[in-house]
C-alpha positions as CSV (number, residue, x, y, z in Angstrom):
1,M,59.7,8.5,-27.9
2,D,56.8,6.4,-29.1
3,V,54.4,8.7,-27.3
4,I,55.8,11.7,-29.0
5,L,55.6,10.0,-32.4
6,N,52.0,8.9,-31.8
7,K,51.0,12.4,-30.8
8,A,52.6,13.8,-33.9
9,E,51.0,11.2,-36.1
10,Q,47.6,11.9,-34.6
11,K,48.0,15.6,-35.1
12,L,49.0,15.1,-38.7
13,T,46.0,12.9,-39.3
14,E,43.7,15.6,-37.8
15,L,45.2,18.3,-39.9
16,R,44.7,16.2,-43.1
17,A,41.0,15.8,-42.3
18,D,38.3,17.7,-44.1
19,P,38.0,21.5,-43.5
20,V,35.1,21.2,-41.0
21,T,37.0,18.7,-38.9
22,R,40.2,20.9,-39.2
23,K,38.3,24.0,-38.0
24,E,36.8,22.0,-35.1
25,Y,40.3,20.8,-34.2
26,E,41.7,24.4,-34.3
27,R,38.8,25.6,-32.1
28,R,39.5,22.9,-29.6
29,A,43.2,23.6,-29.6
30,K,42.5,27.3,-29.0
31,A,40.1,26.5,-26.1
32,L,42.7,24.3,-24.5
33,S,45.4,27.0,-24.9
34,D,43.0,29.6,-23.4
35,E,42.2,27.3,-20.4
36,R,45.9,26.7,-19.8
37,S,46.5,30.5,-19.8
38,R,43.6,31.0,-17.3
39,L,45.0,28.4,-15.0
40,E,48.5,29.9,-15.2
41,D,47.1,33.3,-14.5
42,A,45.2,32.0,-11.5
43,E,48.3,30.2,-10.2
44,N,50.3,33.4,-10.6
45,A,47.6,35.4,-8.8
46,G,47.8,33.0,-5.9
47,I,51.5,33.1,-5.8
48,L,51.5,36.9,-5.9
49,R,49.0,37.1,-2.9
50,V,51.4,35.0,-0.8
51,V,54.4,36.9,-2.1
52,K,52.8,40.3,-1.2
53,S,51.8,39.0,2.3
54,L,55.3,37.8,3.0
55,Y,56.8,41.0,1.6
56,D,54.4,43.2,3.6
57,N,55.4,41.3,6.7
58,G,59.1,42.1,6.3
59,M,60.5,39.2,4.2
60,P,62.9,40.5,1.6
61,L,62.0,39.6,-2.0
62,F,65.2,37.6,-2.5
63,E,64.1,35.3,0.4
64,V,60.5,35.1,-0.9
65,A,61.9,34.2,-4.4
66,K,63.5,31.1,-3.0
67,H,60.0,29.6,-2.5
68,T,58.6,30.5,-5.9
69,P,59.4,29.8,-9.6
70,Y,60.5,33.4,-9.9
71,N,63.7,35.3,-9.0
72,A,63.5,38.5,-6.9
73,E,63.6,40.8,-9.9
74,E,60.7,39.0,-11.6
75,L,58.7,39.1,-8.4
76,E,59.3,42.9,-8.1
77,Q,58.2,43.4,-11.7
78,L,55.1,41.3,-11.3
79,L,54.1,43.1,-8.0
80,K,54.6,46.4,-9.7
81,R,52.7,45.3,-12.8
82,Y,49.7,44.4,-10.7
83,Y,50.0,47.5,-8.5
84,L,50.7,45.5,-5.4
85,I,53.8,47.6,-4.4
């Protein structure tokens, strides 16, 4: 709980800072968010390559889904979205 309170207090202190510091904080927060998204996209791309390979080799999506963070319907939607099936 103390960690959460410390983070909240730190964020509040940063937001109270002068406008230049606040802008710098916002830019950094956006950069971190963008990087997190890129990493998630890369992870999903890797998962989808494996999923497609297993699916192409005859494994049903409901079986493949057991080894991913997605259910079979989500995998099917992702594969269709990226034109993999």
